[in-house]
ROMILO-797657 format. One line per 2 residues: number of its first residue (from 1); their letters; for each residue y, z, x of C-alpha. Coordinates in pm, 1 decimal, always signed. Example, Ala and Ser with C-alpha at 12.3 -4.5 7.8 and 13.67 -1.06 7.14 Angstrom:
2
1> as> -450.0 +780.0 +1230.0  -106.0 +714.0 +1367.0
This chain:
111
1> xx> -6350.4 +1313.1 -4911.0  -6218.2 +970.6 -4816.7
3> xx> -5859.1 +1089.1 -4844.9  -5922.2 +1374.0 -4601.9
5> xx> -6138.9 +1174.3 -4360.3  -5876.7 +896.8 -4348.1
7> xx> -5576.2 +1124.5 -4283.3  -5600.6 +1089.3 -3901.3
9> xx> -5634.6 +711.0 -3943.6  -5325.7 +690.3 -4168.8
11> xx> -5136.9 +907.0 -3919.1  -5221.4 +660.1 -3640.4
13> xx> -5410.1 +922.1 -3438.8  -5737.0 +722.3 -3438.2
15> xx> -5854.6 +382.9 -3557.9  -6167.7 +509.0 -3737.5
17> xx> -6253.6 +847.9 -3892.9  -6552.8 +884.4 -3657.9
19> xx> -6308.2 +890.1 -3366.8  -6134.1 +1207.3 -3482.5
21> xx> -6286.9 +1513.7 -3315.8  -6246.2 +1744.7 -3617.9
23> xx> -6373.4 +1499.9 -3878.8  -6688.3 +1556.5 -4082.3
25> xx> -6737.2 +1178.5 -4093.4  -6988.7 +1180.6 -3806.8
27> xx> -7199.8 +1433.6 -3992.7  -7172.7 +1272.5 -4336.5
29> xx> -7195.8 +908.5 -4227.8  -7398.0 +920.4 -3908.6
31> xx> -7620.8 +1227.2 -3942.5  -7475.8 +1425.8 -3651.1
33> xx> -7557.0 +1791.5 -3705.3  -7282.3 +2050.5 -3713.2
35> xx> -7354.6 +2417.7 -3777.7  -7010.0 +2465.5 -3935.9
37> xx> -7068.4 +2212.8 -4213.4  -7256.2 +2257.8 -4537.1
39> xx> -7303.0 +1944.8 -4748.6  -7098.0 +1934.8 -5068.2
41> xx> -7282.1 +1868.1 -5394.9  -7084.2 +1545.7 -5444.0
43> xx> -7203.9 +1426.4 -5103.9  -7561.3 +1526.5 -5186.6
45> xx> -7542.0 +1320.4 -5505.8  -7486.2 +1001.9 -5301.7
47> xx> -7858.6 +957.6 -5238.7  -8203.0 +1113.3 -5247.8
49> xx> -8253.0 +1115.4 -4870.5  -8023.7 +1182.7 -4574.8
51> xx> -8033.8 +816.6 -4469.0  -7944.1 +700.7 -4821.9
53> xx> -7651.3 +945.3 -4836.0  -7525.9 +838.5 -4493.6
55> xx> -7537.4 +470.7 -4588.3  -7360.0 +535.7 -4918.8
57> xx> -7095.6 +742.2 -4739.1  -7031.3 +468.4 -4482.1
59> xx> -6999.0 +214.4 -4763.0  -6724.8 +424.7 -4923.7
61> xx> -6509.4 +354.5 -4620.0  -6542.4 -24.4 -4632.7
63> xx> -6250.5 -40.3 -4875.4  -5907.5 +109.0 -4821.8
65> xx> -5788.2 +380.2 -5055.9  -5553.6 +267.7 -5330.7
67> xx> -5197.2 +354.8 -5216.8  -5120.7 +486.4 -5567.2
69> xx> -5410.6 +731.9 -5536.3  -5289.2 +843.6 -5191.7
71> xx> -4942.3 +911.2 -5336.9  -5092.2 +1095.4 -5636.0
73> xx> -5297.9 +1320.5 -5406.5  -4994.3 +1392.5 -5188.2
75> xx> -4777.8 +1475.5 -5490.2  -5042.9 +1708.8 -5631.7
77> xx> -5082.3 +1889.8 -5299.6  -4707.6 +1920.0 -5240.3
79> xx> -4637.7 +2053.5 -5589.4  -4951.5 +2262.1 -5630.0
81> xx> -5047.1 +2082.9 -5948.7  -5395.2 +1970.6 -6050.9
83> xx> -5483.4 +1607.2 -6002.4  -5662.9 +1460.3 -6300.0
85> xx> -5624.1 +1307.6 -6642.0  -5464.3 +1478.9 -6942.0
87> xx> -5798.7 +1612.2 -7066.1  -5861.9 +1779.0 -6729.4
89> xx> -5512.4 +1931.3 -6724.2  -5558.2 +2067.9 -7076.4
91> xx> -5887.1 +2229.8 -6970.1  -5711.2 +2392.4 -6674.2
93> xx> -5428.2 +2514.8 -6899.4  -5675.7 +2662.6 -7147.9
95> xx> -5868.3 +2836.0 -6871.1  -5557.2 +2972.7 -6699.6
97> xx> -5364.0 +3027.1 -7024.6  -5050.9 +2877.4 -6874.4
99> xx> -4888.6 +2537.7 -6830.5  -4977.4 +2334.6 -6524.6
101> xx> -4824.0 +2017.9 -6392.6  -4473.7 +1912.7 -6316.7
103> xx> -4202.8 +1994.3 -6565.7  -3886.2 +1793.6 -6602.8
105> xx> -3616.3 +1922.2 -6371.9  -3268.8 +2021.2 -6475.7
107> xx> -3114.7 +2091.6 -6811.1  -3265.5 +1953.8 -7127.8
109> xx> -3087.4 +1644.2 -7253.9  -2844.8 +1697.5 -7540.5
111> x> -2935.0 +1544.4 -7871.5
């Protein structure tokens, strides 16, 4: 959620996610109602009450995202590969019955 909400900030379009007109930040962090949004279960797990969830959501944005994570998310989106640890990838491969992830490019090295 933070990656998506912070995209307009990283792009220099706004200084804070609440300033972006199409952001769900105002709903998730400030309680503004929007008929188009339905809370995600991860968001709902942030607290027992709306005010607790909003506070927890705002606190998520007090720290910048790790640049390595931002690059990992971008690479996964650009290549259409799942983002997760090896165990997660293996679960995806078993479910789909095919390999996922990036393969080495080019010819195999000669031995």
